[in-house]
C-alpha positions as CSV (number, residue, x, y, z in Angstrom):
1,X,-56.6,3.9,6.1
2,X,-56.3,0.2,6.8
3,X,-54.1,-0.3,3.7
4,X,-51.7,2.4,4.9
5,X,-51.7,0.9,8.4
6,X,-50.7,-2.5,7.0
7,X,-48.3,-1.3,4.3
8,X,-45.2,-2.0,6.5
9,X,-43.7,-5.4,5.8
10,X,-44.5,-8.1,8.4
11,X,-41.7,-8.6,10.9
12,X,-40.2,-5.2,10.4
13,X,-40.0,-2.8,13.3
14,X,-41.8,0.6,13.1
15,X,-39.5,3.3,11.8
16,X,-40.0,5.3,15.0
17,X,-38.6,2.3,17.1
18,X,-35.6,1.9,14.8
19,X,-34.8,5.6,15.1
20,X,-35.1,5.5,18.9
21,X,-32.8,2.4,19.1
22,X,-30.2,4.0,16.9
23,X,-30.3,7.3,18.9
24,X,-29.9,5.3,22.2
25,X,-27.0,3.4,20.8
26,X,-25.2,6.5,19.6
27,X,-25.8,8.2,23.0
28,X,-24.6,5.2,24.9
29,X,-21.4,5.0,22.9
30,X,-20.9,8.7,23.1
31,X,-20.8,8.5,26.9
32,X,-17.8,6.2,26.5
33,X,-15.8,7.7,23.6
34,X,-14.6,11.3,23.3
35,X,-13.3,13.0,20.2
36,X,-9.5,13.5,20.2
37,X,-6.8,15.4,18.2
38,X,-3.4,13.9,17.5
39,X,-1.1,13.6,14.6
40,X,-3.1,13.2,11.3
41,X,-2.2,10.3,9.0
42,X,0.0,11.3,6.1
43,X,1.4,8.1,4.7
44,X,2.2,4.5,5.3
45,X,5.9,4.9,6.2
46,X,6.0,7.3,9.0
47,X,8.7,6.3,11.6
48,X,7.2,5.2,14.9
49,X,6.9,8.1,17.3
50,X,7.1,10.7,14.5
51,X,4.5,13.4,14.1
52,X,3.7,13.6,10.4
53,X,2.5,16.8,8.9
54,X,-1.0,16.8,7.7
55,X,-3.9,18.9,6.3
56,X,-6.5,18.3,9.0
57,X,-7.4,20.6,11.8
58,X,-8.2,19.5,15.4
59,X,-11.9,19.6,16.2
60,X,-11.1,20.7,19.7
61,X,-8.1,21.2,22.1
62,X,-9.2,18.2,24.2
63,X,-7.2,15.0,23.5
64,X,-9.5,12.2,22.4
65,X,-9.3,9.4,24.9
66,X,-11.2,6.2,25.4
67,X,-12.8,6.2,28.8
68,X,-14.9,3.6,30.5
69,X,-18.7,4.2,30.5
70,X,-20.7,3.9,33.7
71,X,-22.7,1.2,32.2
72,X,-22.3,-1.3,29.4
73,X,-23.0,0.1,25.9
74,X,-26.0,-1.6,24.4
75,X,-25.1,-3.5,21.2
76,X,-26.7,-6.0,18.9
77,X,-26.1,-9.6,19.7
78,X,-22.8,-10.6,18.1
79,X,-22.9,-13.1,15.2
80,X,-22.1,-16.7,15.8
81,X,-18.4,-17.5,15.6
82,X,-17.5,-19.0,12.2
83,X,-16.4,-22.5,11.9
84,X,-12.7,-23.3,11.5
85,X,-13.3,-24.2,7.9
86,X,-15.2,-21.0,6.9
87,X,-14.0,-17.5,6.4
88,X,-15.0,-15.0,9.1
89,X,-16.0,-12.4,6.6
90,X,-15.5,-11.9,2.9
91,X,-14.4,-8.3,3.2
92,X,-13.2,-6.2,6.1
93,X,-13.6,-2.4,5.8
94,X,-11.0,-0.2,7.4
95,X,-12.2,3.1,9.0
96,X,-9.7,5.8,9.9
97,X,-11.0,7.3,13.2
98,X,-9.7,10.6,12.0
99,X,-10.9,10.2,8.4
100,X,-14.0,11.0,6.5
101,X,-17.1,8.7,6.6
102,X,-17.1,5.8,4.2
103,X,-20.8,5.4,3.0
104,X,-19.7,3.4,0.0
105,X,-18.6,0.5,2.3
106,X,-22.1,0.0,3.8
107,X,-23.6,0.5,0.4
108,X,-21.6,-2.4,-0.9
109,X,-22.9,-4.6,1.9
110,X,-19.8,-4.5,4.2
111,X,-20.7,-5.4,7.7
112,X,-17.3,-6.0,9.3
113,X,-15.1,-3.0,10.1
114,X,-11.8,-2.4,11.8
115,X,-11.5,1.2,13.1
116,X,-8.1,2.6,14.1
117,X,-5.9,3.2,15.4
118,X,-5.8,3.0,19.2
119,X,-2.5,4.3,20.4
120,X,-0.9,5.5,23.6
121,X,-1.7,8.9,25.0
122,X,0.8,11.3,26.5
123,X,1.2,9.3,29.7
124,X,1.9,6.1,27.7
125,X,-0.8,4.1,29.3
126,X,-4.1,5.8,28.3
127,X,-5.7,4.7,25.0
128,X,-6.3,7.4,22.5
129,X,-7.4,7.5,18.9
130,X,-4.6,8.4,16.5
131,X,-5.3,11.3,14.1
132,X,-7.3,14.5,14.0
133,X,-11.0,14.5,13.5
134,X,-11.8,16.6,10.3
135,X,-13.4,20.0,10.9
136,X,-17.1,19.5,11.1
137,X,-16.8,15.7,10.9
138,X,-18.8,13.2,13.0
139,X,-17.5,12.1,16.4
140,X,-16.1,8.6,16.5
141,X,-18.8,7.5,18.9
142,X,-21.6,8.6,16.5
143,X,-20.0,6.7,13.6
144,X,-19.6,3.5,15.6
145,X,-23.1,3.8,16.9
146,X,-24.6,4.1,13.4
147,X,-22.6,1.1,12.1
148,X,-23.7,-1.1,15.0
149,X,-27.3,0.0,14.7
150,X,-27.2,-1.1,11.1
151,X,-26.0,-4.5,12.2
152,X,-22.3,-4.1,11.6
153,X,-19.5,-5.3,13.8
154,X,-16.7,-2.9,14.7
155,X,-13.3,-4.0,15.8
156,X,-10.8,-1.6,17.4
157,X,-7.4,-1.8,15.7
158,X,-4.4,-1.3,18.1
159,X,-1.1,0.1,16.9
160,X,-0.7,1.3,13.3
161,X,1.9,3.6,11.8
162,X,0.9,6.8,13.7
163,X,1.7,7.4,17.4
164,X,3.1,4.8,19.8
165,X,1.6,1.4,20.5
166,X,0.3,0.9,24.1
167,X,2.4,-2.2,24.7
168,X,5.5,-0.3,23.6
169,X,5.0,2.6,26.0
170,X,3.1,1.2,29.0
171,X,5.6,-0.8,31.0
172,X,3.3,-1.5,33.9
173,X,1.4,-4.8,33.2
174,X,-1.6,-3.8,35.3
175,X,-2.0,-0.5,33.6
176,X,-1.6,-2.0,30.2
177,X,-4.2,-4.6,30.9
178,X,-6.5,-1.8,32.2
179,X,-6.0,0.1,29.0
180,X,-7.0,-2.8,26.7
181,X,-9.8,-3.8,29.0
182,X,-11.2,-0.3,29.0
183,X,-11.4,-0.2,25.2
184,X,-13.0,-3.7,25.1
185,X,-15.5,-2.7,27.8
186,X,-16.5,0.5,26.0
187,X,-16.8,-0.9,22.5
188,X,-18.0,-4.4,23.4
189,X,-16.4,-5.7,20.1
190,X,-16.4,-9.2,18.7
191,X,-12.7,-9.0,18.6
192,X,-9.6,-6.8,18.4
193,X,-7.0,-6.3,15.6
194,X,-3.4,-5.8,16.3
195,X,-1.2,-3.9,14.0
196,X,2.3,-3.6,15.5
197,X,4.2,-0.5,14.3
198,X,6.8,-1.1,11.7
199,X,10.4,-0.7,12.7
200,X,12.2,2.3,11.2
201,X,13.8,1.7,7.8
202,X,17.1,0.0,8.2
203,X,16.4,-1.6,11.6
204,X,15.4,-5.0,10.3
205,X,17.6,-5.4,7.3
206,X,14.5,-5.7,5.1
207,X,14.5,-2.6,3.0
208,X,13.0,-2.5,-0.5
209,X,16.3,-3.4,-2.0
210,X,16.5,-6.5,0.2
211,X,13.1,-7.5,-0.9
212,X,14.0,-7.2,-4.6
213,X,17.1,-9.3,-4.3
214,X,15.5,-11.9,-2.0
215,X,18.2,-11.6,0.6
216,X,16.1,-10.6,3.5
217,X,15.2,-14.1,4.7
218,X,17.5,-15.5,7.4
219,X,19.8,-12.5,7.2
220,X,16.8,-10.2,8.0
221,X,16.0,-12.5,10.9
222,X,19.5,-12.0,12.4
223,X,19.7,-8.3,11.7
224,X,16.1,-7.7,12.7
225,X,16.5,-8.7,16.4
226,X,14.6,-6.0,18.4
227,X,14.7,-6.6,22.1
228,X,12.3,-3.7,22.7
229,X,9.9,-5.0,20.2
230,X,10.1,-8.5,21.7
231,X,9.4,-7.1,25.1
232,X,6.4,-5.2,23.9
233,X,5.1,-8.3,22.1
234,X,5.3,-10.3,25.3
235,X,3.5,-7.6,27.3
236,X,0.7,-7.4,24.6
237,X,0.5,-11.2,24.4
238,X,-0.1,-11.6,28.2
239,X,-2.9,-9.0,28.0
240,X,-4.6,-10.6,25.0
241,X,-4.4,-14.0,26.7
242,X,-6.0,-12.6,29.8
243,X,-8.8,-10.9,27.9
244,X,-9.6,-14.0,25.9
245,X,-9.8,-16.1,29.1
246,X,-12.1,-13.5,30.7
247,X,-14.3,-13.5,27.6
248,X,-14.5,-17.3,27.7
249,X,-15.4,-17.2,31.4
250,X,-18.2,-14.7,30.8
251,X,-19.6,-16.6,27.9
252,X,-19.6,-19.8,29.9
253,X,-21.3,-18.3,32.9
254,X,-24.0,-16.7,30.8
255,X,-24.5,-19.4,28.3
256,X,-23.2,-17.2,25.5
257,X,-21.1,-18.4,22.6
258,X,-17.6,-17.4,21.4
259,X,-14.8,-15.4,22.9
260,X,-12.8,-12.3,22.2
261,X,-11.4,-12.9,18.7
262,X,-7.9,-11.7,17.9
263,X,-6.5,-10.9,14.5
264,X,-3.2,-9.4,13.4
265,X,-2.5,-7.1,10.4
266,X,1.2,-7.2,9.4
267,X,3.3,-5.7,6.5
268,X,4.4,-8.2,3.9
269,X,6.4,-8.2,0.7
270,X,7.6,-10.7,-1.9
271,X,9.6,-12.3,1.0
272,X,6.6,-12.8,3.1
273,X,6.3,-11.4,6.6
274,X,9.1,-9.5,8.3
275,X,11.0,-11.2,11.1
276,X,9.4,-8.9,13.7
277,X,5.9,-9.9,12.5
278,X,6.7,-13.6,12.6
279,X,8.1,-13.2,16.1
280,X,5.1,-11.3,17.3
281,X,2.8,-14.1,16.1
282,X,4.9,-16.8,17.7
283,X,5.1,-15.0,21.1
284,X,1.4,-14.4,21.0
285,X,0.5,-17.9,20.2
286,X,2.8,-19.3,22.8
287,X,1.2,-17.1,25.4
288,X,-2.0,-19.0,24.8
289,X,-3.8,-16.6,22.5
290,X,-6.0,-18.0,19.8
291,X,-5.2,-16.0,16.7
292,X,-8.1,-16.2,14.3
293,X,-6.4,-14.7,11.2
294,X,-3.4,-12.8,9.9
295,X,-3.9,-10.0,7.4
296,X,-1.1,-9.0,5.0
297,X,-0.5,-5.3,4.2
298,X,1.1,-5.4,0.7
299,X,2.0,-2.2,-1.2
300,X,0.5,-2.3,-4.6
301,X,1.5,0.3,-7.2
302,X,0.7,0.7,-10.8
303,X,3.5,-1.5,-12.2
304,X,2.4,-4.4,-14.5
305,X,3.7,-6.9,-11.9
306,X,1.8,-5.4,-8.9
307,X,-0.9,-8.1,-8.8
308,X,1.6,-10.8,-9.3
309,X,3.7,-9.4,-6.4
310,X,0.6,-9.5,-4.2
311,X,0.1,-13.2,-4.9
312,X,3.8,-13.9,-4.4
313,X,3.7,-12.2,-1.0
314,X,0.7,-14.3,0.1
315,X,2.4,-17.5,-1.0
316,X,5.6,-16.6,0.8
317,X,3.9,-15.7,4.0
318,X,1.8,-18.9,4.1
319,X,4.6,-21.3,5.4
320,X,5.8,-18.5,7.8
321,X,2.3,-18.1,9.3
322,X,2.0,-21.9,9.6
323,X,5.2,-22.1,11.6
324,X,4.3,-19.1,13.8
325,X,0.8,-20.4,14.6
326,X,1.8,-24.0,14.8
327,X,-0.7,-25.2,12.1
328,X,-0.3,-27.1,8.9
329,X,0.3,-25.0,5.7
330,X,-3.0,-26.3,4.2
331,X,-4.9,-24.7,7.1
332,X,-3.3,-21.3,6.7
333,X,-5.2,-20.0,3.7
334,X,-8.4,-19.8,5.5
335,X,-6.7,-17.9,8.4
336,X,-5.1,-15.3,6.1
337,X,-6.4,-12.0,5.0
338,X,-5.0,-9.9,2.1
339,X,-5.0,-6.1,2.1
340,X,-3.3,-4.4,-0.8
341,X,-2.2,-0.8,0.0
342,X,-3.0,1.5,-2.9
343,X,-1.1,4.6,-3.7
344,X,-3.8,5.7,-6.1
345,X,-7.4,4.7,-6.8
346,X,-6.4,3.4,-10.3
347,X,-3.9,0.9,-8.9
348,X,-6.7,-1.6,-8.7
349,X,-9.1,-1.7,-11.6
350,X,-12.1,-3.9,-12.2
351,X,-10.1,-6.5,-14.0
352,X,-7.5,-6.8,-11.2
353,X,-10.3,-6.8,-8.6
354,X,-12.0,-9.7,-10.4
355,X,-8.7,-11.7,-10.4
356,X,-8.1,-10.8,-6.8
357,X,-11.6,-12.0,-5.8
358,X,-11.0,-15.2,-7.8
359,X,-7.7,-15.7,-6.0
360,X,-9.4,-15.4,-2.6
361,X,-12.2,-17.8,-3.6
362,X,-9.8,-20.3,-5.1
363,X,-7.5,-20.4,-2.0
364,X,-10.2,-19.9,0.6
365,X,-8.7,-16.7,2.1
366,X,-10.4,-15.4,5.3
367,X,-11.0,-11.9,4.0
368,X,-10.0,-9.1,1.7
369,X,-9.5,-5.5,2.4
370,X,-8.0,-2.4,0.9
371,X,-5.9,0.3,2.6
372,X,-4.4,3.6,1.4
373,X,-6.2,5.2,-1.5
374,X,-9.9,4.5,-2.0
375,X,-10.8,2.1,-4.8
376,X,-13.6,2.9,-7.2
377,X,-17.1,1.8,-6.1
378,X,-17.1,-0.7,-8.9
379,X,-13.9,-2.3,-7.6
380,X,-15.3,-2.3,-4.1
381,X,-18.5,-4.1,-5.2
382,X,-16.5,-6.7,-7.0
383,X,-14.3,-7.4,-4.0
384,X,-17.2,-7.6,-1.6
385,X,-19.2,-9.8,-3.9
386,X,-21.9,-7.2,-4.4
387,X,-21.3,-7.1,-8.1
388,X,-20.5,-9.8,-10.6
389,X,-16.7,-10.4,-10.9
390,X,-17.0,-10.2,-14.7
391,X,-14.7,-7.3,-15.6
392,X,-14.5,-5.2,-18.7
393,X,-11.7,-5.8,-21.1
394,X,-8.4,-4.7,-19.6
395,X,-4.8,-5.4,-20.3
396,X,-3.7,-8.7,-18.9
397,X,-0.9,-8.9,-16.4
398,X,1.0,-12.1,-16.7
399,X,3.6,-13.9,-14.7
400,X,7.1,-14.2,-16.3
401,X,6.1,-17.6,-17.7
402,X,3.1,-16.2,-19.4
403,X,0.5,-17.3,-16.9
404,X,-2.2,-14.9,-15.7
405,X,-2.0,-13.5,-12.2
406,X,-2.6,-14.0,-9.3
């Protein structure tokens, strides 16, 4: 009897208390987040404002909106802010609010998640989740609650390729601030991720052909002038600056540490960032926002040069980010994330994953992630460091000069 009573490890809470805390967390978050149908994701190149066709069915006829809770959602104490010389997290998992659960992420030890995307509702100023919850799937609130109860941090991702971004549709500064503030108050995240919608093809002069010929640099800058996008960027920057100041004030008054962290996730190619992305970073930084890191979304297919192209994109974006953030190029690596976008799970094998992990370690990248198709669990464990990077024999992908990549 006594041996059974003392079989629990010292310092570990009883299972009944853990279950009660988890249930309370889910219930609290559920009071703030409601499940919503919208256009389901279909690809990575849907024009802004378009409604892509999909295979998911709405869980209900009620639009999912993010509404403020009557009281603050309980959450575990946020981790201490990382030093300027250390990566914030080795791997950032992405969760589609309208997608299926991703248990393999937590199994691989991932504790930092971006969940998206938060877009504008029908009135243009109400935050909604993009996508349609799968039939019989968990509510977003329940999923977030479980992640946080397990010690994970969950960042809302604003924007994305589906629906309209709040800063592009909500012209009233007070209502836009209220929309962002509502999401932050409900989720109480350590930070927010911004993923501005890509311009429609042909608007920036940076099509795939331009990227292949290398002619999208200054020409793309001139052709990519987007007054509407610049206006939206300025609205968003003013809101982020205000939210960061408020977070710092709260932290100072309560003796807490850190502030609302801000990251960007932007499309990139062999030419680096697109002009609109560089401009968004510059405008945001000049508004007084501290941008912690910039993630690069780089398409990765099955071509032999795919991994090399990923490294080329990162190196091309490095000086561009340095200029936009006003920092030295040497300091950019640790403020850069890299997220290959897979078209199929076989685009990134164990051998490529090992080289990608080595590239991150060698250059001190802030984090890695994967978008698009799900990689194999072995690949995921290599990228997160949960498995040895030693990879099975695979065909080597070389640079034109014969050097291994990245």
